[in-house]
C-alpha positions as CSV (number, residue, x, y, z in Angstrom):
1,X,157.7,73.8,31.5
2,X,156.5,76.1,28.7
3,X,157.0,79.2,30.7
4,X,160.6,78.2,31.6
5,X,161.2,77.5,27.9
6,X,160.1,81.1,27.2
7,X,162.5,82.3,29.9
8,X,165.4,80.4,28.4
9,X,164.6,81.9,24.9
10,X,164.4,85.4,26.4
11,X,160.7,85.9,26.0
12,X,159.5,87.3,29.4
13,X,155.9,88.0,28.4
14,X,152.7,86.3,29.5
15,X,151.8,83.6,26.9
16,X,148.3,85.1,26.3
17,X,147.2,88.7,25.8
18,X,144.7,88.5,28.7
19,X,146.9,86.7,31.2
20,X,148.1,88.5,34.3
21,X,151.7,89.8,34.7
22,X,152.5,87.0,37.2
23,X,152.1,84.5,34.3
24,X,155.2,86.0,32.7
25,X,158.1,83.6,33.0
26,X,160.2,85.6,35.5
27,X,157.3,86.4,37.7
28,X,156.2,82.7,37.5
29,X,159.5,81.7,39.0
30,X,158.7,83.5,42.2
31,X,155.0,83.5,42.4
32,X,154.4,79.8,41.5
33,X,157.7,78.0,42.0
34,X,159.2,79.8,45.0
35,X,155.9,80.9,46.5
36,X,157.3,82.7,49.5
37,X,159.4,79.6,50.5
38,X,156.5,77.1,50.1
39,X,158.4,74.8,47.8
40,X,156.3,72.3,45.9
41,X,157.0,69.3,43.6
42,X,156.7,71.9,40.8
43,X,159.7,73.7,42.3
44,X,161.8,70.5,42.1
45,X,161.0,70.2,38.3
46,X,161.8,73.9,37.8
47,X,165.2,73.4,39.5
48,X,165.9,70.3,37.4
49,X,165.0,72.3,34.3
50,X,167.4,75.2,35.2
51,X,170.2,72.7,36.0
52,X,169.9,71.4,32.5
53,X,169.7,74.7,30.7
54,X,171.1,77.6,32.6
55,X,174.7,77.0,31.4
56,X,173.6,77.2,27.7
57,X,175.3,80.3,26.1
58,X,172.0,81.4,24.6
59,X,170.0,81.2,27.8
60,X,167.9,84.3,28.2
61,X,168.3,85.3,24.5
62,X,169.3,88.9,24.2
63,X,168.4,89.7,27.8
64,X,171.4,88.8,30.1
65,X,169.4,89.7,33.2
66,X,167.2,86.6,32.8
67,X,170.0,84.2,33.4
68,X,171.0,86.2,36.5
69,X,167.4,86.2,37.6
70,X,167.2,82.4,37.3
71,X,170.5,82.0,39.2
72,X,169.1,84.2,42.1
73,X,166.1,82.0,42.1
74,X,168.3,78.9,42.6
75,X,170.1,80.7,45.4
76,X,166.9,81.5,47.2
77,X,165.7,77.9,46.9
78,X,169.0,76.8,48.3
79,X,168.8,79.3,51.2
80,X,165.3,77.9,52.0
81,X,166.2,74.2,52.1
82,X,169.5,74.7,53.8
83,X,167.5,76.2,56.7
84,X,166.1,72.8,57.4
85,X,164.5,69.7,55.9
86,X,162.3,66.9,57.4
87,X,163.2,63.6,55.9
88,X,161.0,61.7,58.3
89,X,157.9,63.5,57.1
90,X,159.0,63.4,53.5
91,X,159.3,59.6,53.7
92,X,155.5,59.4,53.9
93,X,155.1,60.8,50.4
94,X,153.7,57.5,49.1
95,X,151.4,56.8,52.1
96,X,147.7,56.0,51.2
97,X,146.3,59.2,52.8
98,X,148.7,61.4,50.9
99,X,147.9,59.7,47.6
100,X,144.2,60.0,48.3
101,X,144.6,63.7,49.1
102,X,146.7,64.2,45.9
103,X,144.0,62.6,43.7
104,X,141.4,65.0,45.1
105,X,143.7,68.0,44.8
106,X,144.5,67.3,41.2
107,X,140.8,67.5,40.5
108,X,140.5,70.8,42.2
109,X,143.8,72.6,42.5
110,X,144.2,75.5,45.0
111,X,147.1,77.8,45.7
112,X,149.2,76.5,48.5
113,X,148.7,79.7,50.5
114,X,145.0,78.9,50.5
115,X,145.3,75.4,52.0
116,X,143.5,74.6,55.3
117,X,143.9,72.0,58.0
118,X,142.2,69.5,55.7
119,X,145.2,69.7,53.5
120,X,147.6,68.4,56.1
121,X,148.5,65.4,53.9
122,X,149.7,67.9,51.3
123,X,152.3,69.2,53.8
124,X,154.0,65.8,53.4
125,X,154.5,66.6,49.7
126,X,155.9,70.0,50.5
127,X,158.4,68.4,52.9
128,X,159.3,65.9,50.2
129,X,159.8,68.8,47.7
130,X,162.2,70.5,50.2
131,X,164.2,67.2,50.5
132,X,164.3,66.8,46.8
133,X,165.6,70.3,46.3
134,X,168.2,69.8,49.0
135,X,169.4,66.7,47.3
136,X,169.7,68.5,44.0
137,X,172.0,71.2,45.4
138,X,175.3,69.4,44.3
139,X,174.0,69.3,40.8
140,X,173.0,73.0,41.0
141,X,176.6,73.8,42.1
142,X,178.1,71.9,39.2
143,X,176.0,74.0,36.9
144,X,176.8,77.3,38.5
145,X,180.6,76.8,39.1
146,X,181.6,77.3,35.4
147,X,179.9,80.7,35.4
148,X,182.5,82.0,37.9
149,X,184.7,82.4,34.8
150,X,182.1,84.5,32.9
151,X,183.3,87.7,31.3
152,X,180.4,89.8,32.6
153,X,181.0,91.0,36.2
154,X,177.2,90.9,37.0
155,X,177.0,87.3,36.0
156,X,180.2,86.4,37.8
157,X,178.8,88.1,40.9
158,X,175.5,86.4,41.1
159,X,177.1,83.0,40.3
160,X,179.7,83.6,43.1
161,X,177.1,84.5,45.7
162,X,175.0,81.6,44.7
163,X,177.9,79.2,44.9
164,X,178.7,80.6,48.4
165,X,175.2,79.8,49.5
166,X,175.3,76.3,47.9
167,X,178.5,75.5,49.8
168,X,176.4,75.3,52.9
169,X,175.4,71.8,51.7
170,X,177.4,69.1,53.5
171,X,178.7,67.7,50.2
172,X,179.9,71.1,49.1
173,X,181.6,72.5,52.2
174,X,185.0,71.4,50.7
175,X,184.6,74.3,48.2
176,X,184.4,77.0,50.8
177,X,188.1,78.0,51.1
178,X,188.5,78.3,47.3
179,X,185.3,80.3,47.1
180,X,186.4,82.6,49.8
181,X,189.7,83.3,48.0
182,X,187.7,83.9,44.8
183,X,185.4,86.5,46.5
184,X,188.3,88.3,48.0
185,X,190.1,88.4,44.7
186,X,186.9,89.9,43.1
187,X,187.0,92.7,45.7
188,X,189.9,94.2,43.8
189,X,187.3,95.5,41.3
190,X,187.1,99.2,40.7
191,X,183.3,98.9,40.8
192,X,182.1,99.7,44.4
193,X,178.8,97.8,43.8
194,X,180.7,94.7,42.8
195,X,183.1,95.0,45.7
196,X,180.2,95.3,48.1
197,X,178.4,92.2,46.7
198,X,181.5,90.1,46.9
199,X,182.1,91.2,50.5
200,X,178.7,89.9,51.4
201,X,179.7,86.6,49.9
202,X,183.0,86.6,51.7
203,X,181.2,87.2,55.0
204,X,178.8,84.3,54.2
205,X,181.8,82.1,53.7
206,X,183.3,83.0,57.1
207,X,185.7,85.6,55.9
208,X,186.8,88.6,58.0
209,X,187.6,91.2,55.3
210,X,189.2,93.8,57.5
211,X,191.0,95.6,54.8
212,X,187.7,96.8,53.3
213,X,186.6,98.4,56.6
214,X,188.6,101.3,55.4
215,X,187.4,101.3,51.8
216,X,186.7,104.8,50.3
217,X,183.1,103.9,49.6
218,X,180.8,103.8,52.6
219,X,178.6,101.1,51.2
220,X,181.6,98.8,50.7
221,X,182.7,99.5,54.3
222,X,179.3,98.5,55.6
223,X,179.2,95.3,53.6
224,X,182.6,94.4,55.0
225,X,181.5,95.2,58.5
226,X,178.4,93.0,58.2
227,X,180.5,89.9,58.0
228,X,179.4,87.5,60.7
229,X,183.0,87.1,61.7
230,X,183.0,90.7,62.8
231,X,179.9,90.3,65.2
232,X,181.9,91.4,68.2
233,X,184.6,93.4,66.4
234,X,184.9,97.1,67.7
235,X,186.2,98.4,64.5
236,X,183.5,96.9,62.4
237,X,180.8,98.0,64.8
238,X,182.1,101.5,64.7
239,X,181.8,101.5,60.9
240,X,178.2,100.3,61.2
241,X,177.3,102.8,63.8
242,X,178.8,105.7,61.9
243,X,177.2,104.9,58.6
244,X,173.8,104.1,60.0
245,X,173.8,107.4,61.9
246,X,174.5,109.2,58.6
247,X,172.3,107.4,56.1
248,X,170.3,104.1,56.8
249,X,170.2,103.6,53.0
250,X,173.9,103.5,52.6
251,X,173.7,100.0,51.1
252,X,170.3,100.5,49.5
253,X,169.5,101.7,46.0
254,X,170.6,105.2,47.0
255,X,174.0,104.0,48.1
256,X,175.4,103.1,44.7
257,X,175.0,105.8,42.2
258,X,173.4,104.6,38.9
259,X,173.1,101.0,40.2
260,X,170.3,98.8,41.5
261,X,170.4,97.7,45.1
262,X,172.4,94.7,46.2
263,X,170.5,91.6,45.0
264,X,172.2,89.5,47.7
265,X,170.6,91.7,50.4
266,X,167.0,92.3,49.5
267,X,166.3,94.4,52.6
268,X,169.6,96.2,53.2
269,X,168.5,98.9,55.5
270,X,166.7,96.4,57.8
271,X,169.8,94.1,57.7
272,X,172.0,97.0,58.8
273,X,169.6,98.0,61.6
274,X,169.2,94.5,62.9
275,X,173.0,93.8,62.9
276,X,173.8,97.1,64.5
277,X,171.3,96.6,67.3
278,X,172.5,93.0,67.9
279,X,176.1,94.2,68.3
280,X,175.6,97.5,70.1
281,X,173.3,97.3,73.0
282,X,174.0,100.7,74.4
283,X,170.9,102.9,73.9
284,X,172.9,106.2,74.1
285,X,175.3,105.1,71.3
286,X,172.4,103.8,69.1
287,X,170.2,106.9,69.6
288,X,171.6,109.0,66.6
289,X,171.1,106.0,64.2
290,X,167.6,105.4,65.7
291,X,166.5,109.0,65.1
292,X,167.7,108.9,61.5
293,X,165.9,105.6,61.0
294,X,162.4,106.9,62.1
295,X,161.5,108.9,59.0
296,X,162.5,106.0,56.7
297,X,159.7,103.9,55.1
298,X,156.9,104.4,57.7
299,X,155.1,101.3,58.8
300,X,152.6,100.3,61.6
301,X,153.5,98.5,64.8
302,X,150.9,97.1,67.1
303,X,151.2,98.3,70.7
304,X,148.4,96.6,72.6
305,X,145.1,97.8,71.1
306,X,146.7,101.0,69.9
307,X,148.4,101.3,66.5
308,X,151.4,103.7,66.3
309,X,153.3,104.6,63.2
310,X,157.1,104.3,63.4
311,X,159.8,104.2,60.8
312,X,160.2,100.7,59.5
313,X,163.8,100.6,60.5
314,X,163.1,101.8,64.1
315,X,161.8,98.5,65.4
316,X,165.3,97.0,66.1
317,X,166.2,100.1,68.1
318,X,162.9,99.9,70.0
319,X,163.7,96.3,71.0
320,X,166.9,97.5,72.5
321,X,165.2,100.2,74.5
322,X,162.4,97.9,75.6
323,X,164.0,94.4,75.9
324,X,160.9,93.0,77.6
325,X,158.6,94.1,74.9
326,X,157.0,97.4,73.8
327,X,155.0,99.1,76.6
328,X,151.2,98.8,76.7
329,X,149.1,102.0,76.0
330,X,148.3,102.2,79.7
331,X,152.0,102.1,80.7
332,X,152.9,104.6,78.0
333,X,150.3,107.0,79.4
334,X,151.8,106.9,82.9
335,X,154.3,109.6,83.8
336,X,158.0,108.6,83.6
337,X,159.4,107.6,87.0
338,X,161.5,110.1,88.9
339,X,165.1,109.3,89.4
340,X,166.9,109.9,92.7
341,X,168.4,113.1,91.4
342,X,164.9,114.5,90.8
343,X,164.9,114.3,87.0
344,X,162.5,112.1,85.0
345,X,164.0,108.8,83.9
346,X,165.0,108.7,80.2
347,X,162.2,108.2,77.7
348,X,162.2,107.8,74.0
349,X,162.7,111.2,72.2
350,X,159.6,112.7,70.5
351,X,160.0,112.7,66.8
């Protein structure tokens, strides 16, 4: 727990001069304790430590962002375990083969992402870690809830969004109506970035924040329209379509002048494209947004044996155009079929 002690004191440097950056306390949270969602027994101990300390006034020393970072870590752990746990597998944590594997592993530790089929008994301990983290969520909530009254809007915001996620636990569902009212009250803020963040939380809590579909800030309008309750709402989908056609980064780092991106939405452009394409299945209506998305953040998509470069945000649009899967290179090389009126059938525009 030495690295987490450093985080609590506000020292976010590696402990030794020759240690890599990922051994700094904040990076350690994500690289070792979260590990891409591969939660381990060490994750459980990290959560317990933060439950004990994150409410301390001096947590993070002179750097207030460290407390927020630790809260976001707890939110992501909660999101991971709320997606599903396996108590049956976890119940085998004391089985002889698991204990034997653990004895060998402690003699020669390996990063969890480097495990092989021979490490199957270790998967039991990973399942147990997920169960233990899940069972800790009510304690996490009790630690986070007092921070909803914090003076700093940034701290209130990350605490509120984390509380919203935690309320997905069966023992915490009772808090959802009050949390929804809290998020909507926070949307009265003059800060567009804060309003947008709170609207994401309101959507997660089942709210339908229609009043903010007409907010003066486009990023706020989009965050309101992303609420799951608006999945089939014509007004919300019109907002998404209009803003995605103008600027796919409307809720990214470019969308809020002088502010970082929305921490509650790590991949905002992708979230906007996915939601829009799920709601609007009309290729003609989506085409302007698809064309704007193509130049954004190029990436590679495999099409058979051929690799083609498209915009990273174009893939959701391509799935609408090709609902049965992207065409093979051979099919792509064939001429477009001729329609009855003598014109070629519609193909993707060249960009």
